[in-house]
N, C-alpha and C positions, 0 to 999 in steps of 0.2 A: 353421647360421649361421657357425660357425668354418670349415667347409669352404669356404664362399663367401668369407670374408675371406682365406683362403689363395689362392684363385683370383684375387681382386681384387689381392692383393699382387703376384702375378706380372704382372698387366696394367699395373700402375703403375710397374714398375721402369724405370730409365733405361738399363740395360745388359742384354743377353740372357745368362742363366746357362746353363752347359753342362748337358746332360741327365744326365750321370753324377753331377754334384754334387747336382742336385735329387733324383734317385732315391736316392742314398746318404743324404741327409738324411731322406727319407721313410721309408726302411727303418730307419734308426737311431731315429727317433721311434716307429715301430711296435714295434720290439724293446724299447725302454725302457718303453713302456706295458705290453706283455705281461709283462715281468719284474716291474714294480712291482705289477701286478694279481695275479700269482701269490704275491707276498710279503705284500701287505697287503690284498688283496681290494678295499678301498675306502679313501677318505680324500682329503684335499686334494691329496696328491702324485699319486695315481692320476687324479683329475679333471684336474689340470693337464697330466699327460702325455697323457691321452686327447684333450684339446682341442688340444694341440700336434700330436698325430698326425693329427687331422682337418685341421688347418690345413696341415700338410705334404702330406697327400694331395690337398687342393684345389690347392695350388701345383703338384704333380706333374701332376695332371690337366690343368691349364691349359697347362703346358709341352708335354705330349704332344699335346694338341689343336692347339696352334699348329703343331707339326711335321707333323701329319697333313694339315692344310689348306694347307700351303705350296704356293705356285704363283707363276709369274713375275709381276713387276710391270712395267708398261709404262714405258719411259724417257720423259723429257720430250722432245718433238719440236717443232722450229720449222717443220716442213713437214707438209703433210697426208699422211695415209696412206690407202691403199685397203684396206678391210676386206671380206672375204668370209666369211660365216658364217650361222648359223641364229638366227632370232629365238626366244629361249627364252620370254620373257614380256614383258608391258608393265607396268613398275613404275608406281607413283604418280608423277604429274608433279612435277618439281622446280621450283626458282626460275626456270629458263630455259624451261620448257615441257614438252611430252610427251617421254617417254624410252622406249627399248627396251633390253632386256637381250639381248646377243648372245653366242652361243658361237662364237668365230671359228675358221674353218678355216685362214685365212691372213691375215696382216697385212703389207703391203709394208714392207720394211726390217727386218723382225724374223725371225730364224731360228725354226724350230719350237720349239726349247727356250726361246726368249725370248717366245713368244706367250702372252698371258694366257689363263686358262681361260674367263673371262667379261669382257665389256666392257659398260659402261653408257653409252649414247650419247643425248644430247639432240637432238631433231629440230628443224628450222627451223620458225618460226611458220607456222601454217596447214596443216601437213602432218599427215595422219592416220597413225598408226603401223601398220606391217604386222602382220598377226595372228601369234600364236605358231605356229611351224612353218614360217614362210616362209623361203626361202633368198634372201638379199639380198647385194647388192654396194653398198658405201657409201663415199664419200669423206669423211673426218672428221679433225679435229684431236684427237689422243689423247695423254693424259699419265697420270701416276700418280694414284691417288685423292687428294683434297685433304688437305693438312695442316691442323692446327688453325687456326681463324680468328685466334687470338691466343694468347699464352703461357698455358698452363694450361687452355685451352678444350677442349671435347670433341673427341676424335680420331675423325673419321669414317673415316679410312683404316684404323683398327683394325677397325671393323665390316666394311669392305670386304674386309679380309684374311680374316676368318673366314667371309665369304660367298663367298670365292674370286673376287671381282671385282678384277681386276688392273689395270684402266684405266678412265678416264672421259674424256668429251670431248663435242664437239658436231659435228653433221653440217654439211657444206658444200654438200650437194645433196640431192636426193631419193633415197631408197633404190630400187634397181632390182633386178629379179629376176635371180637367178644360178642356174647349174647346178653343184651340188656333189655330192660323193660321199655315199652314205647315212651318216647319223650313227649312233653307237653306240645300242644298244637302250635304255639308260637315258635318254639324251637324247631319243630318239623318244617314250618313254613320258611324260617330263616335258612335252614340247611338246604331246603329244596331250591331256593333262589340262589344260594351260594354254589350249589352243585351245578346249576345251569350256567352260572358265570364261569366256573372252573372249566366246564366242558367247552364253552364258547372260546375261552382263552386258549385252550389246547388246540382247537380247530384252527384258530387264527395263526398260531405258531406253526402248526403243521403245514398250513397253506403257504405262509410267507417265509418260513425258515427262521431260525433263532436270531439271526443278525438284525433283521427289521421286525420280525414277528414278536420278539420280546417287548420292544417298545410299544408296538401296536396293541398287544394284549394289555399292557399297563394303562394305556390311554383310554381303552374301551372298558375294561373290567376292573381295573385297579390292581390286578395281580402282577407283581414285579418279579416273579420267580424265575423268569427266563432271560432277564436282562444281564448281560455279562458285567462283572465289576468294572472293567475298563470303560465301558460305555457310561456307566453311572458316574465315574470320576471325571470323565471328559465333559459330561453335561454339567456337572457342578462347577468345574473350573472355568467353563465358558459362560456361565450365567444362564444356562438353558434348562436347568433341572426342573424348573417350575412347569415345563411343558409335559414332563412325564407324570407328575402328580396331578390327579384330577381335582380341579379347583375352579375358580371363577372364569378363567380363560376358556376352559372346555365347555362349561355351561353356557357361556355367552356365545361361543361359536355354534354349538348345536342348536340352542334356542333361537339364535339370530338367523341361522341358515334355514331352519324350518319356517320361521316367521316370514323371511324374505321370499322363500320359494312359494309358500302358500299365497302370499299377496300377489306374486307374479302370475301364478296360475289363474287366480280369480280375475286379474286384470286382463289376461289374454282371452277371456270369454266375456265379451261386452254384455251379453244378455244377463249373465249372472252378476257381473260387476255392478249393474244398475239396480239390482234387486236385493242384494245382501250387503251387510256391513263388512267389507273385505278385511279391513284392518283388525276388527274385533275377532273375526273368524281366524285370522292369522295369529293373533295373540293367543287364542285358545289352542291352536295347533302347537305353537311354541311352548306353551305351558305344559301340554301333554308330552311333548318331546323331552322337556327338562325332567318331568316326573319319571318317564321311562328310563332315561339315562341315569337318573339317581339310583334306581333299582338295579340296573345292570352294573353300575360301578361299585355296588356294595355299600353305598351310602356311608362312606367315611365322613368324619366331621367336617373337613374342608368342603367336600361335595355338598353336604347338607346345607352348610352356610351359603354356598354359592347358589344352590337351588332356591333357597328362601329369597335371596336377593333378586334372582331372575323372576321368581313368581310375583314378587311385589311389583316389579316393573310391568309385567304382563297384566296384572290386575289393575294397575293404573291405566293402562290402555283400555281395558274393558270398562273402566269407570270414567272414561273421557278425561283423564288427567295426564299430565306430562310424565312420560315413563322415565326419562333420564333427568334427574334433578337431585340436588342435595337433600331436599325434603324426602323424596322417595328413598334415597339411600339411608337417611336417618331412621325412617320407619322400618326398613329391612334390618338395620343394625339393632334396633330396639327389640324386634321380634327374635332375632338370633340370640341376643344376650338374655332375654327373658327365658328362652328355652334351654340355652346352654351358657349359663353365666361363666363357666370355666373357660370359655373361649376368650375372655378378656385378657388372659395371660398366655394364650397360645400364640406362638410366633406366626403361624399361618393366618390366623384371623387378623392380627395386628398389621401384618404386611398387606394382606388383601384389602382391608378396610382403608389403610393409608393410601394404597395405590388407586383404589376406586374413587376415593374422595378427591385425590389430586386430578384424576382424569375427568371426573364430572365438573370440577372447578375449571379445568382447562376448556372443556366443551362449552361451559357457560360464558367464559371470557373470550372464546375464539371469535374473531370478526366474521360476520356474515357477508360474503361477497355477493355482488349483484350478478345474476345469471343473464347471460346474453342469449336472446332467443334466436337471432338471425345469423350468428357467427358460424362459419363453416366448420366442419368436423376437424379439419387439419389445424385449426386454431384451438378449438375446444379440447381436443385430445391432449396436446402438450400442457395446456393449462390445468386440466384435471389431474394429469400425471404428476406435475410439479406440486400441486396442492396436496395430493395424497401423500407424496414423499415427505413434504414438510410436516403434515399432520402426523405421519408415522414417526418421524424423528422426534417431534415435540412430545408425542405420547410416551415413547420409550424413555426419553430423557426425564420427563416429569415423573413417570412411574418409578424409574430407577432412583431418582432423588428422594422420593417419598418413602421407598422401602429400604433405602440404604442404612439409616440408623438402626433399624430392627435387624437387618442381616448382619451388620457389624457386631451388634450386642449379643445376639443369640448364636450365630454361627461363626463369628470371627473370621469371615471370609469376605474379600472383595474381588469380584471378577473384573479385571482391568479392561477387558475388551467385551464385556457383557452387552453394552449398548450396540456395538457394531454387530455382534453375533445375533442379537434379537432382531435388529433391523433386517438382516439377511433372511432369517428364518421365519419372521412373522408372516410374510405372504404365503410361504409354504404351509405353515400350520393352519392358517385361517382359510385358505382357498383350495388346498390340495389334501393335506393329511387328514384333518378332522372331518370334512364333508365326505370324502371317499371312504374313510374308516367307518363312519356312521352308516353309509349305504351298504358297504361290504359286510359289516357286522349284522345288519338287519336281514340281509339276504343269505348269509352263510348257512344258517340252519336249513335252508332250502337247497343248498349246494350251488347257489348262484352268485356268491360273493367274490369269486376269484378275480374277475377283471377289475373290480373296484379296489379290492385289497392290493392288487398288483400296482395300481397307480399310487395308492397310499404308501406302499413299500418303497417306491422310487423317491417319494418325498421324504420318507423317514431316512433312507440311505443318504440323501443329500443333507438332511439336518444333522445326522450323526457325523457326517464328513466335516461339516462346518464346525461342529463341536470339537472334533479331534484336532483339526488344524488350529483352532483357537487355543485349545488347552496346551498345545505344544509350544506356543509362543513364550518367549522369555518374560517372566513377570506376569503371566496370565492370571495368577491367583495370589493375592496378598493376604497375609495373616494380620489381623488387627486384634489387639488385646481388648477384652471387655472393660468398659468403664465402670465406675461405681453404680450401685443400684439406682441412685437418684437421677442418673444421666438420661435413662430411657424415658421416664415420664416427662422430663423437661423437653426432650427432643420431640416427643409425641405432641405436647402442647404447642411447640413451635410449628410443626407440620400442620396441625389443625388451624392455627392462626393464619398461616399462609393461605390455606385453602378456603376457609370459611369467612374471613374478614373481608369487607369491601373497602376499597380505597388504599391510599398509600401506607396507612398504618399497618397493613398486613405484613410489610417487609420487616417489621420488628420481630416477626417470628423466625426470620432467617438465622440469626445467631443462636436462638434457642434450638432450632432444628439440627444445628451442627454440634449439639452438646456431646453426643456420643463420640464424635470424632476428636473434639478439642479438649474435652474434660481431662485434667491431669490424671494419669494412672498411678496407683500406689506402687511401691517397690515390689517386684515379684518375689514370691517365696523362694527360699533356698532349697526346700525339699517338699515333696508331696508323697502321701501314703494313701493307698487305696482303702476302701471302706472295710475290707477284711484283713488288711495288713499283708496281702499276698504280693503286692507290687509297690515298689518305691522308685521315685525319680529324684535326682538332684540336679540343680541348675548350675551351669557353667556359662556365665555371661548370658547370651540369648539362646543357648542350646540346653535341652534337657537330656540327661543320660539316664537310661532305664536300667535298673539293677536286674530286672527280669523282663527282657524285651517281649516275650511271648505271653506274659500274664497280664490280664486286665488291660489289654492294649486299647480297647475302645475307650475306657475311662481315661487312660493316659493321654490318648489323642485329644479328648475333650479338654483335659486340664491344660495341656501345652498350648492349644489354640486359644483358650480363654485367657491365658497369661501372656500371649504374644510370643511364645517360644516355639522352637522347631526341634524336631528329632532328626538326627543325621541319617544319611543314606545307609550307613552300616552301624546300627545300634549295638551289635555284638562287639565290633571292634572298639567302639567308644567306651563300652563297659569294661572290656579287657584292659584298656589303658589305665583305668582308675581302680578297678576292683578285681580281687581274686575270688572267683565264684565256683562252687560245685553245685550238686543237685539241690541242696537246701540252703546253703550259707553263702553270703557275700561279705568279704572282709576288705576294708580299704587298704590301698597301697600307700596312701598318704592323705592328701586332702582331695575331696571333702571327707570328713571323719564320720562316716555313716556305715552301719553294719546291719545286715538283714538275715533273719532266720525264717525261711519260707515254708518250713514243714508244719503240718497240722499237729504232729506229735512233738512234744517238748524236746529240746536238745539235751544231749548228755551233759554231765557236769563239766567235762573238759571243753566241750564245744561252747557251752554257755559262758565260761570264764574267758574263753578266747574272744568271744564277741564283745565282752564288756571292756571298756577302757574309760578313764576319766575324761569328761567333756564330750564323749562320743554319743551320737544318736544311735540307739539300739532298738531295732524293730523286730518284735517276735510275733509271728502269726499265731503262735500257741501261747499258753500261759507260761510264766516264769517258773521253772521247776525247782530252782535253788535260790537261796538267799545270797545276797551280794550285789554286785554291779554298782557299788557305791561310786558316786561321782559321774556316772553316765546318765543320760536322759533316756529312760527305758519306757517304751510303749509296747503293750502286749494285747492279747485277744480281748480281754475284758474292756480295755480302753476303746478298742474299735467297735465292739458291740454296743457300747454306750454312746460313742461320739461319731461314728461313721468315718468318712474320709477326713484327712487332715492336711493342712498346710503349715509349714514351719519356717520360721526366720531365726537365723543365728544372731544373737546379740552379745554384748559384753558380759551379760550375766548368765548366759547359757542359751537354751532354746526356748522360743516362744511359739506356742501351738494354737491353731484356730481350728475348731471342729465343725464339720458340716451340720451335725444335728443341733448344735447350739444356734446356728443361723436359721435352721429349718424350723425349730420349735417342736411342739407336741400337737399334732393335728390328726384327724381321722386316718389320713393316708400314710402316716409315719409308722403305723403298725403297733403291736403291743410292746 
């Protein structure tokens, strides 16, 4: 835990520390711990020094990792660039549609030393993505990965940095075939694996149909290209979205299913069961299944972390150790953070680690009932069923409580009926969907997967039906504003205290765990501006009015949820009631006194002076072409280039602004 806090501390700095200083502090902390341990063996000083050493080691690991993945970041371009490169993979669709991950060989206007290692490009509507391994030539607008949608919001550019994605953009035409030199062997191997995954996903969808096949393909291969947006929103509103994303649940089901099946097969052959260590052979089979599933899924970071956790548990069995324990979980978390220190600030890791810790603590505290040998089956069956139902309710409840603070802080959503939906769907996903999907996917290349995929499809249809019914209920999803940055670490410490401490003092962690929920929220801003000035929102009580409802909608949605605001069902009508807008300009009809020029070219003199008024907030996406605008609070292109997104509060003395880049600082992933 402390190792992770050290890694998280590095990620949240505003300035980049030098490597020599970080290494010196880590060595000093380690030396102090060694010396204190030699002198006193144990005691508060030794414990404190040990924790400090682990924190310094996590900080150093994050710094080293950041340096190892360093790669060029694309500069902001006002003109299209021609990209020639290899399609590495087809990522999940974004807000703009289908995307491709490209390993560029050449980008017009960029020298080889300036060319990013990977580019993520959104395709035009209606275009099918080229398969992994294709050599393409594509004209696109490319820029650096997006900065935070608002000050203090999640930094997606940091994730892109550690994934070595140095540029994002959108295509201006259809990808065309290109003739390129042979790629390096590692890239060829990665593309071959991804091409096989893409073909398998296509066969699953063709066999099952898009209604259930899209979800099935996502659960097997990680490709979400065929999932309808409505299904995705229903799964989120019902608290079932985690079933689509390949993570610890899927690894546990696949590895556990193979482990249990192998043990059962060995036990059914008495001659073999008496001569081989069945449990260890089953652990080896489970370990192999987890490795194969990791490759088939495309090895996204959540799947990698889940595979490491499962592998540690299976290795514990091979070493005659307890597989499910807090010590085993601690070893797995330490390995994950040593390999991927950036996971310490990733919502997926935080939620997975918190949920797993809570479930392991529950398993250790669960009372062991005495098994009755001679009881008839009609007595044992209801007892087993009631015990399983109680355990399922307790597990879902505990896991939901443990992940709640992180879901509220990062995603600003609460699924009101998530516990009920998960209780209904859990047997389907554990005993029907995942096992039959695994068998169907394994046999589908031979043309024999149909019956198994059909059974899995029935389970998926039932699951999506539950998700839809749940999502349609009134109040199914509640928006919760993010608390201050300090609230999440306090809640994390509270959850860990509840899970790790023994005795009644553990309940002191309960108020700390609720910090994200009860921490007072600051007053929400009166206005928000996107990082390029192309979109503006103003607040009216608890509703956000968008001056350009179709521009930067993803960023606007992130900001409104983070501040606990809502966007009305008809944003165009809400805007028309307050602003007079044409293609480029929005002028206020009264209050709020905000004006916007959304054109990239500067406004004419008459338009410029019409925008300006004393006390008014004037937002120009371009530079100011004329002098004047005295008395107005003017923000223009140069301000957004330096500061990024902005939040503004109206005070007696005028407007107060807070910039995203001031909170973000200057780090390797913030670009030039």
